[in-house]
C-alpha positions as CSV (number, residue, x, y, z in Angstrom):
1,M,66.9,36.2,135.1
2,I,66.3,37.3,131.5
3,R,65.9,41.0,130.9
4,I,66.3,43.7,128.3
5,A,69.9,44.9,128.1
6,R,70.8,48.3,129.5
7,E,73.5,50.7,128.7
8,Q,75.3,49.7,131.9
9,D,75.7,46.2,130.6
10,A,78.2,47.2,127.9
11,A,81.3,46.3,129.9
12,A,80.0,42.8,130.7
13,I,78.8,42.3,127.1
14,Q,82.2,43.4,125.8
15,A,84.0,41.0,128.2
16,I,81.9,38.1,126.9
17,Y,82.4,39.0,123.3
18,A,86.1,39.9,123.3
19,P,87.5,36.3,123.3
20,H,85.3,35.4,120.3
21,V,86.9,38.3,118.4
22,S,90.5,37.7,119.4
23,D,90.6,33.9,119.5
24,G,87.5,32.5,117.9
25,T,85.5,32.4,114.7
26,A,82.0,32.9,116.0
27,T,82.4,36.4,114.6
28,F,84.6,37.6,111.8
29,E,85.3,40.9,113.6
30,N,89.1,41.1,114.0
31,V,89.6,44.0,116.4
32,V,88.1,43.8,119.8
33,P,85.7,46.6,120.2
34,G,85.9,48.7,123.4
35,V,83.2,49.1,126.0
36,A,82.1,52.4,124.4
37,A,81.7,50.8,121.0
38,M,79.6,48.0,122.5
39,R,77.4,50.6,124.3
40,E,76.9,52.4,121.0
41,R,75.9,49.1,119.3
42,L,73.5,48.3,122.0
43,L,71.9,51.7,122.1
44,A,71.7,51.9,118.2
45,R,70.0,48.4,117.9
46,L,67.7,48.4,120.9
47,P,65.0,50.7,119.6
48,H,64.4,48.4,116.6
49,Y,65.3,44.9,117.7
50,P,65.5,43.0,121.0
51,W,68.8,42.8,122.9
52,L,68.4,40.6,126.0
53,V,70.8,39.4,128.7
54,W,70.9,36.6,131.2
55,E,71.8,37.9,134.7
56,E,72.6,36.0,137.9
57,G,73.5,37.7,141.1
58,G,73.9,41.0,139.3
59,E,76.3,39.5,136.7
60,V,75.6,39.3,133.0
61,L,76.4,35.8,131.9
62,A,75.0,35.8,128.4
63,Y,73.4,38.0,125.8
64,A,71.4,37.5,122.6
65,Y,70.2,40.0,120.1
66,A,68.5,40.5,116.7
67,G,69.5,42.9,114.0
68,R,68.5,44.0,110.5
69,F,69.2,41.3,108.0
70,R,69.4,43.5,104.9
71,E,68.7,47.2,104.2
72,R,66.0,46.9,101.6
73,A,62.4,47.4,102.9
74,A,61.4,43.9,101.5
75,Y,63.4,42.4,104.4
76,D,61.6,44.2,107.2
77,W,60.1,40.9,108.5
78,I,63.4,39.0,108.8
79,A,66.2,39.5,111.3
80,E,69.6,38.0,112.0
81,T,70.2,36.6,115.5
82,S,73.3,36.2,117.7
83,I,74.0,34.8,121.1
84,Y,77.1,34.7,123.3
85,V,77.5,32.9,126.6
86,H,80.3,33.4,129.1
87,P,82.5,30.2,129.2
88,D,81.7,29.7,132.9
89,A,77.9,29.6,132.2
90,Q,77.9,27.2,129.3
91,R,76.2,23.8,129.4
92,R,73.5,25.0,131.8
93,G,70.6,25.6,129.4
94,I,71.1,29.3,129.5
95,A,71.5,29.6,125.7
96,R,68.3,27.7,125.0
97,R,66.2,29.8,127.4
98,L,67.7,33.1,126.4
99,Y,67.5,32.4,122.6
100,G,64.0,31.1,123.0
101,T,63.0,34.3,124.7
102,L,64.7,36.3,121.9
103,L,62.7,34.5,119.2
104,E,59.4,35.0,121.1
105,A,60.2,38.7,121.4
106,M,60.8,38.8,117.6
107,R,57.5,37.1,117.0
108,L,55.8,39.7,119.2
109,Q,57.3,42.4,116.9
110,G,55.6,40.7,113.9
111,L,58.8,39.3,112.4
112,T,58.3,36.2,110.4
113,Q,61.8,34.8,110.0
114,A,65.0,34.5,112.0
115,V,68.4,33.8,110.5
116,G,71.4,32.4,112.2
117,V,74.8,32.8,110.5
118,I,77.3,30.2,111.7
119,T,81.0,29.8,110.9
120,L,81.4,26.1,110.1
121,P,81.9,23.6,111.5
122,G,80.4,25.5,114.5
123,T,79.1,22.2,116.0
124,T,77.8,23.7,119.2
125,S,76.0,26.6,117.4
126,V,74.6,24.3,114.8
127,A,73.2,22.0,117.5
128,L,71.7,25.0,119.4
129,H,70.0,26.4,116.3
130,E,68.6,23.1,115.2
131,S,67.3,22.3,118.7
132,M,65.5,25.7,118.4
133,G,63.8,24.7,115.1
134,F,66.2,26.4,112.7
135,V,66.8,24.5,109.4
136,P,69.9,24.8,107.1
137,A,69.3,27.3,104.3
138,G,72.7,27.4,102.6
139,V,76.4,27.7,102.8
140,W,78.6,30.6,101.7
141,R,81.9,28.9,100.7
142,Q,85.2,30.4,101.9
143,S,83.5,33.6,102.8
144,G,85.5,34.7,105.8
145,Y,89.3,34.9,106.3
146,K,90.3,34.8,110.0
147,L,93.1,33.2,112.1
148,G,95.1,32.4,109.0
149,Q,92.5,30.4,107.1
150,W,89.3,30.7,105.0
151,W,86.0,29.7,106.6
152,D,82.7,28.5,105.2
153,V,79.6,30.1,106.7
154,G,76.3,28.3,107.1
155,V,73.0,30.0,107.2
156,W,70.1,28.6,109.3
157,Q,66.6,29.9,109.1
158,K,63.5,29.6,111.4
159,T,60.0,30.6,110.6
160,L,58.6,32.5,113.5
161,Q,55.1,32.8,112.2
162,P,53.3,32.4,108.8
163,A,53.8,35.2,106.3
164,T,50.6,36.9,105.3
165,I,49.7,39.0,102.2
166,P,49.9,41.8,102.7
167,P,52.0,41.6,105.8
168,P,51.3,43.9,108.8
169,A,54.2,46.3,109.6
170,A,56.8,44.8,111.8
171,M,56.9,46.8,115.1
172,P,60.1,48.4,116.5
173,F,61.2,46.7,119.7
174,Q,60.7,49.9,121.7
175,S,57.0,49.7,120.9
176,I,56.7,46.3,122.6
177,A,59.3,46.6,125.3
178,A,56.9,47.7,128.1
179,T,54.0,45.5,127.0
180,P,52.6,42.8,129.3
181,A,53.2,40.2,126.5
182,L,56.9,40.9,126.6
183,R,57.1,41.2,130.4
184,A,55.5,37.7,130.5
185,L,58.5,36.4,128.6
186,L,61.1,37.9,130.9
187,D,62.0,36.6,134.3
């Protein structure tokens, strides 16, 4: 089932994320955040952007969220996306369904662009993004140092809907969270 993340999901989200911090390069964060920090991140982001989870049998197996791309007002219609799946739940189509729902929620908000930032080579993440319609938009060379080496970072971009002039204001996630349109996307 796909649903909006709740404060009580922080421990499960932290458990999924922690190995990526300590042993991986999907994130350049170097210190594993605690459950309280994950709860704060979730609660701070959720009013503005979607944060969704995949739940089975009461257990959160994956989460995906969007966040502000840059602080300037000109960027109000673009958001950066992230997704993390528990290792036991990979290769089951969960990522595609959850990410697809995230992108549709962003579209409902009036966002026009989604950006995925991927540590290269990031083969699995690149394949997921490209299967969802993202296209390569550039590479930041040797932009992150982690696990004893420098890493390149690729940027993938997806148009969610045509940009208009002038653009209507993008809506905060909390304003669409209880709408029938969003509920139709969730399981």
